[in-house]
C-alpha positions as a printed NumPy array, in Angstrom:
array([[  9.348,  13.453,  -9.893],
       [  6.867,  11.939, -12.354],
       [  3.296,  11.492, -11.185],
       [  3.373,   7.798, -12.04 ],
       [  6.11 ,   5.457, -13.128],
       [  5.333,   1.824, -13.944],
       [  6.461,  -0.271, -11.012],
       [  9.171,  -2.865, -11.309],
       [  7.233,  -6.042, -10.566],
       [  8.707,  -9.422, -11.471],
       [  7.172, -10.927, -14.622],
       [  5.187, -13.764, -13.045],
       [  3.817, -11.495, -10.33 ],
       [  2.848,  -8.814, -12.836],
       [  1.017, -11.356, -15.001],
       [ -0.872, -12.718, -12.007],
       [ -1.858,  -9.247, -10.841],
       [ -3.04 ,  -8.34 , -14.326],
       [ -5.078, -11.545, -14.656],
       [ -6.852, -10.817, -11.379],
       [ -7.312,  -7.117, -12.173],
       [ -5.288,  -6.092,  -9.123],
       [ -3.925,  -2.551,  -8.906],
       [ -0.114,  -2.772,  -9.063],
       [  0.546,   0.451,  -7.145],
       [ -1.861,  -0.356,  -4.338],
       [ -0.306,  -3.819,  -4.061],
       [  3.21 ,  -2.345,  -4.083],
       [  2.281,   0.012,  -1.236],
       [  0.977,  -2.905,   0.84 ],
       [  4.104,  -4.925,   0.024],
       [  6.327,  -1.977,   0.969],
       [  4.618,  -1.668,   4.348],
       [  4.973,  -5.432,   4.884],
       [  8.718,  -4.995,   4.357],
       [  8.821,  -1.991,   6.734],
       [  6.973,  -3.157,   9.867],
       [  7.842,   0.04 ,  11.761],
       [  5.829,   1.971,   9.173],
       [  6.589,   4.744,   6.703],
       [  5.285,   8.097,   5.534],
       [  3.703,   8.618,   2.129],
       [  6.853,  10.534,   1.144],
       [  9.158,   7.674,   2.062],
       [  7.002,   5.174,   0.202],
       [  6.732,   7.474,  -2.809],
       [ 10.493,   8.003,  -2.987],
       [ 11.246,   4.298,  -2.756],
       [  8.562,   3.335,  -5.293],
       [  9.334,   6.342,  -7.523],
       [  5.744,   7.582,  -7.315],
       [  4.506,  11.017,  -6.281],
       [  3.787,  11.066,  -2.538],
       [  0.345,  12.608,  -3.152],
       [ -0.671,   9.58 ,  -5.181],
       [  0.625,   7.272,  -2.441],
       [ -1.199,   9.354,   0.182],
       [ -4.522,   9.005,  -1.671],
       [ -4.136,   5.219,  -1.787],
       [ -3.124,   5.089,   1.872],
       [ -6.223,   7.063,   2.89 ],
       [ -8.419,   4.591,   0.967],
       [ -6.635,   1.586,   2.457],
       [ -6.906,   3.112,   5.94 ],
       [-10.663,   3.525,   5.483],
       [-10.776,  -0.199,   4.691],
       [ -8.681,  -0.913,   7.828],
       [ -5.744,  -2.252,   5.825],
       [ -3.362,   0.234,   7.419],
       [ -3.242,   2.263,  10.593],
       [ -1.573,   5.635,  11.004],
       [ -0.276,   7.949,  13.672],
       [  1.298,  11.388,  13.758],
       [  5.086,  11.214,  13.414],
       [  6.82 ,  12.613,  16.488],
       [  8.191,  16.107,  16.031],
       [  6.837,  16.461,  12.516],
       [  4.068,  19.048,  13.06 ],
       [  0.382,  18.691,  12.296],
       [  0.351,  17.888,   8.582],
       [ -0.995,  14.567,   7.244],
       [  2.1  ,  14.225,   5.101],
       [  3.989,  13.394,   8.279],
       [  1.735,  10.546,   9.255],
       [  3.361,   7.154,   9.653],
       [  1.379,   4.306,   8.104],
       [  1.654,   0.69 ,   9.236],
       [  0.223,  -2.424,   7.652],
       [ -2.618,  -4.107,   9.51 ],
       [ -1.41 ,  -7.661,   8.893],
       [ -4.543,  -9.288,  10.295],
       [ -6.798,  -7.233,   7.998],
       [ -4.587,  -8.051,   5.003],
       [ -4.707, -11.771,   5.737],
       [ -8.477, -11.686,   6.236],
       [ -8.933,  -9.857,   2.921],
       [ -6.68 , -12.321,   1.084],
       [ -8.511, -15.319,   2.559],
       [-11.926, -13.85 ,   1.754],
       [-10.826, -13.161,  -1.814],
       [ -9.432, -16.681,  -2.225],
       [-12.635, -18.207,  -0.867],
       [-14.626, -16.144,  -3.343],
       [-12.404, -17.174,  -6.276],
       [-12.673, -20.818,  -5.249],
       [-16.45 , -20.544,  -5.154],
       [-16.707, -21.387,  -1.478]])
């Protein structure tokens, strides 16, 4: 699997992300978790986004540090981090979006 494949993001969304300097992969991971409320592993996300799971894992660890996702050990999967299930912290996402919008609006 390639280390990075450009993500298929609809034209208007891609233009908006580019204008704001938003990372497309990071955003796609958050969107993926929003669409999978029961959570997913870095491998599952990587397969579905066609991105190496190690790259996804690095982003997830950063996002988790910022409280944007939570994680727990997958049942029956052993002790490795690659079997952690990540879930979106919807409240933290909404707070971050609102803070960013306030900043952009100058308020």
